N, C-alpha and C positions, 0 to 999 in steps of 0.2 A: 401379449404386445411387446415387444422388449421394450423400455425407452433407455436410451445412456446419455449423459450429462457429463461435463467435468468440471473440473471446480477448482484454481488456482487458488490459495493460502501461501501468503505471506507472512511470515513472520516477524519476530524482533531480529530471529538468531539462526530462522531456516528456510525455506520456502519447497511447497510441493504442489507436486498437480498430481492432482485423484481424481480418478474414476467410481463414478456413482452410479450404479444396473438396477433398473430399477425393472422385473417381472413378477408375475405372478405375486405381485401386493406388497413383495418381500423386494428393500434397498442393500443391493450388497458392495462394498464399498473395497479400492484396490488401490493402491498408491502405484504410479506409475514410475516417479520419478520426487527425488529429496535432494534439496542443493544447501549450501552454507548461502547466509546472508551476513557477511560480515561488512558493516560501516569503512567508511576511509577516514582515515584520521592526519589530516595534515595539519601539524602544532593544537590547537586547539579548537580547530574548527572538526565539525564532524557529518560528512557526508554518506550519501545511499550511494551501492556501488551497480547504480543503473546499469551497464555494459553485462554487471555479472548477471544481475538476477534477468536481465532479456533473457540471457542464453542458458542459465536455469530453464527461463518457463519454457522458450524456442526446444531444449531436451524434449520435457516431457510431452509438448503439443506433439511432438515427431512421433514417440512412442504410441501415443493416442491416434495417430495418422496410421500407423503401421502396423495397427491393429486390424484392420483394414473392417471399422465396422461403423455406420453409420452414428454420427452423435447430435440430439438436440440441443444442445446450451451448453455453453460456455461462460463460469463468472468466474469473480475473480472477487477476492477475501481480503484487505489489507490492516494496516497496524488503524487510521478512523481518523490519524491526524495531519497524518503528513499530504506531502501536494508536490507535484509535476508542474512548474511554469511550462508554459508554451509560446512558439516564436508566433508570429501572423503565418508563415506556413506550416506550422501543428509541428514545430521542432523543440528538442528540448531546451529548455536554456537551464545548463548547468552554472555552479552545481548546485544538484538535488539536496538541499539540508535533511540532515536527520532530525527527528526532535529535540534528540538531547542535546541538541548544540549550544550552546550556551549562548548567542547572537538572542534568544526567546527573554532574558533579561530587559534585552533595551524594547523589545514588543511588546512585553508588560508598562514599562511606562510608559510606551505612547497610547496606548489601548487604553488604559485608563487614565491616562490624560483626554482621550476623546470623548469617554464616555463611564460612567459608573460605574462598577461590579453590579448589583442592582439589577441596570437598564442589560448589562450586557446578557446576564443569565435570563432576565425576561425575553429576553432575544432569542438566543441562542438554547435554553434548556438545559446547555451541560453545564457539568461542577467544573471550579475554578480549578484549574491547574495553568501552570506557564507553557505546558508544552502544548495545549490547544491550539486548533487552525488560525481563530480570531489573532490568538497572539501571535502565532507564529508570521503570519501574514501580513503585523505591523512592524515586525522587526525588519519585514526587506522594504519598506518606506523609509 
């Protein structure tokens, strides 16, 4: 039996949609599409270009659909520290900040004023970096 899986990989500079086919105990990978991931710079601010990323993903999914083969599952791998805030209707709240946006300096001050680093580490288990999600979320407040 043949199984097919789609993986959407969003990297810091590019994204891609990969097809993994499992047949006879072997995995065969095929890149269906690759697209640029270029952040938007507005003065000192840095944002993710969500419309461009979504279009790149749509192109890859369309190529997968054009194969006319059943897909068992779709997964996405992204940066690990960034996030997209949604409104009550599920719409994207823009701008979607890039993890390298300088606002994280204020987030660091806010976070450490609320909780000390050893406690934050004990709760999250991640190393201390200004780009961590917890620090970024503190920059939102």
